[in-house]
C-alpha positions as CSV (number, residue, x, y, z in Angstrom):
1,M,98.4,93.4,126.5
2,A,102.1,94.2,126.8
3,A,104.7,95.3,124.2
4,L,107.5,92.9,123.7
5,P,111.0,94.0,125.0
6,Q,112.3,94.3,121.4
7,S,111.8,97.9,120.3
8,F,111.1,97.2,116.6
9,M,110.2,94.2,114.6
10,T,109.8,93.9,110.8
11,L,106.6,92.5,109.3
12,E,108.5,89.4,108.2
13,E,109.8,88.9,111.8
14,Y,106.2,89.4,113.1
15,F,104.8,86.8,110.7
16,Q,107.5,84.3,111.7
17,L,106.7,85.0,115.4
18,E,103.0,84.4,114.8
19,E,103.7,81.0,113.0
20,S,105.9,79.7,115.8
21,S,104.3,81.2,118.9
22,E,101.6,79.6,121.1
23,I,100.2,83.0,121.9
24,R,98.9,85.6,119.5
25,H,100.4,89.0,119.0
26,E,99.2,92.3,117.5
27,Y,101.4,94.4,115.3
28,Y,101.3,98.2,114.7
29,R,104.0,100.1,112.9
30,G,106.8,97.9,114.1
31,R,105.6,97.4,117.7
32,V,104.5,94.0,118.7
33,F,102.0,93.4,121.6
34,A,101.5,90.0,123.2
35,M,97.9,89.2,123.8
36,A,97.3,88.3,127.4
37,G,94.9,85.6,128.5
38,A,91.3,86.7,128.9
39,S,89.6,87.0,132.2
40,E,86.4,85.1,133.0
41,K,84.3,88.3,132.6
42,H,86.0,89.0,129.2
43,T,85.3,85.5,128.0
44,D,81.6,85.6,129.1
45,I,81.0,88.9,127.4
46,V,82.7,87.8,124.1
47,S,80.7,84.5,124.2
48,S,77.4,86.4,124.7
49,I,78.0,88.8,121.9
50,Q,79.2,86.1,119.5
51,F,76.2,83.8,120.3
52,S,73.7,86.6,119.9
53,L,75.1,87.9,116.6
54,Y,75.6,84.4,115.2
55,G,71.9,83.5,115.9
56,Q,70.8,86.7,114.1
57,T,73.0,86.3,111.1
58,R,73.2,82.5,110.5
59,Q,70.7,82.5,107.7
60,R,72.4,85.4,106.0
61,N,75.7,85.9,104.1
62,C,77.5,87.0,107.3
63,K,80.2,85.3,109.4
64,V,80.8,86.0,113.1
65,R,84.2,85.1,114.6
66,A,85.6,85.5,118.0
67,S,89.2,86.3,119.0
68,D,91.1,84.2,116.5
69,M,90.3,86.1,113.2
70,R,93.2,88.4,112.5
71,V,92.3,91.6,110.6
72,G,94.9,93.7,108.9
73,I,95.9,96.8,106.9
74,K,99.2,96.2,105.2
75,S,99.5,99.9,104.0
76,I,100.0,101.0,107.6
77,D,101.6,97.8,109.1
78,F,98.6,97.0,111.3
79,F,97.4,93.5,112.3
80,A,95.1,92.8,115.2
81,Y,92.8,90.2,116.7
82,P,89.5,91.9,117.6
83,D,87.4,90.1,120.3
84,V,84.5,89.7,117.8
85,V,84.6,90.1,114.0
86,I,81.6,90.2,111.7
87,V,81.9,90.3,108.0
88,C,79.0,90.3,105.6
89,G,79.2,89.5,101.9
90,K,82.3,88.2,100.3
91,R,85.3,87.8,102.6
92,E,88.5,89.4,101.4
93,L,91.6,87.6,102.7
94,D,95.2,88.7,102.2
95,N,96.8,86.6,99.4
96,Q,100.1,86.3,101.4
97,L,98.4,85.9,104.8
98,P,95.3,83.8,104.2
99,N,94.2,84.0,107.9
100,T,94.0,87.8,107.7
101,L,90.7,89.4,106.9
102,L,90.8,92.7,105.1
103,N,87.1,93.7,105.0
104,P,85.3,93.4,108.4
105,T,81.9,95.0,108.7
106,V,81.7,95.3,112.5
107,L,84.4,94.9,115.1
108,V,84.0,94.5,118.9
109,E,86.6,95.0,121.6
110,V,86.0,94.1,125.2
111,L,87.9,96.6,127.3
112,S,90.2,95.9,130.2
113,R,92.1,98.4,132.2
114,S,95.3,97.5,130.4
115,T,93.8,97.8,126.8
116,A,91.1,100.5,127.0
117,E,93.4,103.4,126.0
118,Y,94.8,101.5,123.0
119,D,91.4,100.2,121.9
120,R,89.9,103.7,122.0
121,G,93.0,105.4,120.6
122,D,95.6,104.0,118.2
123,K,93.7,100.8,117.4
124,F,90.4,102.6,116.6
125,E,92.4,105.1,114.4
126,A,93.8,102.1,112.5
127,Y,90.4,100.4,112.2
128,R,88.8,103.6,110.8
129,M,91.1,103.2,107.8
130,M,89.3,100.0,106.8
131,A,86.7,101.2,104.2
132,S,84.5,98.2,104.9
133,L,84.2,98.9,108.6
134,Q,80.8,100.3,109.5
135,E,80.6,99.9,113.2
136,Y,82.8,99.6,116.2
137,L,81.7,98.5,119.7
138,L,83.7,98.9,122.9
139,V,82.3,96.9,125.8
140,S,83.5,97.4,129.4
141,Q,84.1,94.3,131.5
142,N,84.2,96.2,134.7
143,S,80.9,98.0,134.6
144,V,77.8,98.2,132.3
145,R,79.1,100.4,129.6
146,V,78.9,100.0,125.8
147,E,80.3,102.6,123.4
148,H,79.0,102.3,119.9
149,Y,80.5,104.0,116.8
150,V,78.7,104.0,113.5
151,R,80.3,105.3,110.3
152,Q,78.3,108.1,108.7
153,G,80.3,109.0,105.5
154,E,83.6,110.4,106.7
155,A,82.4,110.9,110.3
156,W,81.6,108.5,113.1
157,L,78.5,108.8,115.2
158,F,79.1,108.0,118.9
159,T,76.5,106.7,121.4
160,E,77.0,105.2,124.8
161,T,74.8,103.3,127.2
162,T,75.3,102.3,130.9
163,R,71.8,100.8,131.3
164,L,71.1,97.0,131.3
165,E,67.6,97.6,129.8
166,D,68.9,99.3,126.7
167,T,69.3,97.8,123.2
168,I,72.2,98.4,120.8
169,I,71.0,98.5,117.2
170,L,73.6,97.5,114.6
171,P,72.2,98.9,111.4
172,S,75.0,97.7,109.1
173,I,74.2,94.1,109.8
174,D,70.5,94.5,110.8
175,C,71.0,93.1,114.3
176,T,70.4,94.1,117.9
177,L,72.2,93.4,121.1
178,L,70.4,93.6,124.4
179,V,72.7,95.1,127.0
180,S,71.3,92.7,129.6
181,D,72.3,89.7,127.3
182,I,75.8,91.1,126.9
183,Y,76.3,91.2,130.7
184,E,74.1,88.2,131.6
185,K,76.7,86.1,133.3
186,V,79.1,88.8,134.4
187,D,79.7,89.2,138.1
188,F,80.7,92.8,138.8
189,D,81.4,91.9,142.5
190,D,84.5,90.1,141.3
191,D,87.4,92.4,142.1
192,N,89.7,91.1,139.3
193,P,91.6,94.3,138.1
194,T,92.1,93.2,134.5
C-alpha cells in the first residue's frame, strides 16, 4: 500500500476517485492509499479464511465478504477495505455511500511487510472506534502467526499463536478457525518479499 503523491484529498475528491478508478484506495484523515495487488500467499490465506467462516455462518444471519466491502467511519474520515469482513445481524450501510458498511462484527487483515505497521497501528486505532467491532485478526503471510484481538468492554484482549495445530476461537460469531486451514496452501519457501 502506498500513499498517493497528493498530500491531501477531501472526502469528496476521494469518493470521486473511487468511482472512476480501476483500483481501490483507502482514506484516512485526508491521506489516500492505493491498494496494491495481492500476492498469491495473501490470496490463498484470504480465500481459506473466507471459505471457513462462510461455511460456519451460512445458516445464520451473518455475511462474510472478502476484500471488496468498504468499511467506514465518517466522523474521523476513515474508509478502508479489510481483507475479510464479517457482519452479523442487520447491516448498516452509509446512506450517501451505499457500498460502505458501518457495523462490522469481525475484521481480518492479512499482513505484508508494507502494510503490517499500518494495520497494527493507525488502522486498528480507527477500527476500534467502531462500536460494533468485536474482534480483529491479523494474519501474517510470511510465517505462521495469527494475532487475535477480542473486545472486552473498553479494553482489547490480545492472544497470538505461531503453531499450525492451534485453533482460533471467534466468540462474537461462534466460529473457529484452524490455523492449519488458514495456511493450508501457503508455501513459505517462496521468497516473495511482499
